[in-house]
N, C-alpha and C positions, 0 to 999 in steps of 0.2 A: 504494500500500500504506500509506504514511504517513497519507494522508487517511482511509482506511478505519479505521486504528487510532485516529485522533483522534476520528472519529465514534462508534466503538464505545465509547471511553472516556467521551465526553460523554454518550452514552445511558445508560451504567452509572451515572454520577454523578447524572443526573436521576432515574433509576429508584430509586436509593437515597434520594434526597431526598423522594420522593413517599410519603405515608403509604398504607398498604395497608388494604383492607377485607377482612375474612375472614368467610366463611360457615361455619356449623357444621353438621356432619352428626351427627344424633342417631340412635342405634340404639335403637329402641323396645324397652323392657324390658331394656336393656343386655345382659348375657351370657345371660340367660334367653330373650330374644327375645319373639316374639309367640306366646303360649301361654295355655292356660286353667288352668295350674297354678302357683300361688304368686306371681303378679305382680299388684300393685295399680297399674294404669296411671294412676289419678288421682294417687297418691303419686309415681309415677315422673315425671309431667309437672309436678308442683307447684313444683319448684325451678328450672325451666328457663324461659328467655325465648326464644321462637321468633320469628324475624324473617324477613321476605321475603328470599329468597336462600338460606336454610337448606334442609336436606333431612331427611326422615325415612326411615330404613331399617328395614323390617320383615323380620326373619329368622324363618322358620317352616317347618314340615313341610307342604309343598304338597299332600300326599295327605290331610291331616286338616283343615287350616286354610286360610282365605282372608283377604283384606283387602278390605272394602267401605267406600268413602267414601260417607257418607250425609248426609241433612239432619238438622237438630237433632231434628225430630219423629220421624224414623225411628231416630235414636240413642236417644231416650228410650223408644221402644217396642221396641227391638231388632229392627227390621224391615229387611231388605235387599231387599224387593220393588221398591223404587224407587231402588236404589243409583245414585249418580252415576257411579261407576267401581268395578269389581271386579278384583282381582288374585289370581292363584293360582300364581305361579312359584316361590314359596318364598323369594325374596329380592327384595323390592320396594323401590325407591327412589322416593320421592315428593317432587318439588320444591315448596317453599312459595313460590308465585309471586305471591300477593296477600295483603293484610292481611285479617284477619277470623277467624271461628271455623271450625274444621274438625272433622269427626266421623268416626270410623272404628270399625267393628265386625267381628267374625268372624261370617259368615253361617251357619256350621255350627250346626245345631239345638242349643240349650242353651248354647252357648259365650258368646254375648253376655250372656245373663242370669246366667251364672256369673262375669262380670267382664271378659270379653275385649272391652273397648271403650275407646276413647281419644278424649278431647275436648281440643283445644288452641286457643289464641288466637294468631294470627300477627300480629305488630306490624310496622309500617313501621320499617326501620332508622333509627337516630338520625342526624340530619344530612342525610337525603335529601329532606326537604320544606322548602318555603319558608314561614317563619312568617308569620302574618297581621300586618299593621301594628298597632302598639300603639294603643290607644284614645286619641283626642285628637290624633293626628298629622294634619297637614293638608298639602295640596299648594299651595304659593304660586303665584300666577299669573305671577310674574316669570320662571318657568322654572328656578328654583333647586330643588334637591332638598329634600324635606321633612325636618324635623328630628324625630327620634323620641326623643331623650334617651337613646339606648343607645350604649354605647361600641363601637368596632370590636373584633373578636376579636383576641387576641394573636397575634403571628407564630408560625409553627411552631417547635417546640423544636429546638434545635441537635442534630441527630443525627450530626454529624460528616461528612455527605456533602459539604457545601460546603467543608469544610476538608481533604478527602482529597487527598493529594499524589500526583501521577502522574509517572511517568518519561516526559516528553514531549520529543521532539527539539527542537533549536534552531529549527526552522522553524515552530514553533507556539507560541502563547501561551495561557495559561489565565487567564481573567477570572472574577472572583467578585464578585457584587453581592448582598450579604446572603445569602438562602437560594437565590438563583438562580445557576446556573453555566452557562457555555457556553464552547466552544472557538472560537478564531479563528485561521485560518491566515494567516501573514505570509510573503510571497514575498521572495526575494532577500536573505535574511539569511545571512551566511557561517557 
């Protein structure tokens, strides 16, 4: 039981020390939803940054509206005849799984041309790609790593996780090495 408590405590400390990445869920049209009355979807999307991992939620009256994911040319011509995907359930969640442009229209006659269309650009989340080496860097033949003239990133901010004190029994010791923490069990201590 003591070892299980120690492992659970160590896991909690490591979890708290790890930065989290959050995806955003965007409700298209906010409280108005996906409708052909009173929402300018270009304005709605203009202040937002859509990233891979985020989701779009379309809320609409499924008996009147649909959501069609279309190509750019079909978006421009308000045509759903070659739709990539079509949804009609009234509450559609679309995961943004790849970077690039995405286009959505309502295929009901006259709705797209009256403004019921959405175009977004999905970006790769920051920090998820490996940057290209800077120009002028070389790889020496001696096996040493190349110098790029860039400094290492700073260590993670002290969020208190490494300095959290736990009520641990005498049979266990808590070790802290900078921002890394771990538990070590010691046997035969009175």
